[in-house]
N, C-alpha and C positions, 0 to 999 in steps of 0.2 A: 501604492495608489496609482502608479503609472502603468500598471499591468491589468489586463482583464482577460477572461477566458470565456470562450463560447463553445457550444456544442453545435456542430453543423448537422442539420437534419435534411435529408434528401431521400428520394425514393430508392437510390442505390445503396445508401448506408444507413438505413433507419435504426438498426439495432446493434451496431458494432460494439458500442460500449456495454450494452446488456449481454451480448455474446461473450465479451471478454470477462465480465463478472462471473458468468456461468462457468467458463473455462477455469478461472482461478479457483472458484469454489470446488469444482470437481477435482482439481489437482491437490489443493492444500487441505481439503477436508479429510483426506485419507491420512490417518495418523502416522503410518509408516513412511509415506512420501513426505509429509510435512516435517517429520523429524529430521530428515536429511538436509533440510534447508534452514535449520535453526541458526541464527546469527551469533557467533561468539562475541564476547564483549569487545574484543579488539576491532571488530568490523563495524560497531555501532559508532559512526562518526558523521558529523554534518556533511551533507552532500551525497550520502550513500543512498542508492536506489534500492528499494526493497518492497515488501508488501506486508500488510497487517490485517488481522481479522477484527471486524467490528460488527456486532449484531448479526453474527452468523454469515457474514459476507466478507470476502477478501478484497482489499483495495490496494492499488499501487500507490506508493508514497515515496517521498524523499525526506530523509532525516534533516530537519531544519536546525535543531539545537538540542543539546543534552540538558534536561531539566534537573535530574537527580540520578542517584545510583540505579533507580528503577524505572524512571520515566524519561521519555523524549518527546519533543514537539516535532510533529511531522506535517508535511505539506502534501495534500492530495491533488496531484496535477490534473486528474480527470475532472475534478470538481472545483478547483481553485480555492479550496478552504484549508485551514490549519487546525490541527487537533493535538491533544496530548494523549499518548498511549504508553502502555507498559513495554519495556524493552523485551520482555519474554514473549510478547505477541509478534515480534518482528520475524520475518523470514526472508531469505534471499529470494530474488526472482528466479524462477526456473528458466 
């Protein structure tokens, strides 16, 4: 409750987040490239920075907590939200 997140919009940086999303999609949508960044079970730990695909887009996330053998709760720092995703969807950041 004591934290909040804002997106700074200005004429100099109007689309930086959108550009980042496009870069992530171009990189990780290639199955050969994406396969090199699969996270082993030993790296899936709270606090780990990584990325995850959701609805055909890749997002930067921080693993918040382990839910089960197959799911983790992640924090989306670019959006200030939390979600639950499959461990198999996680990738190391390039």
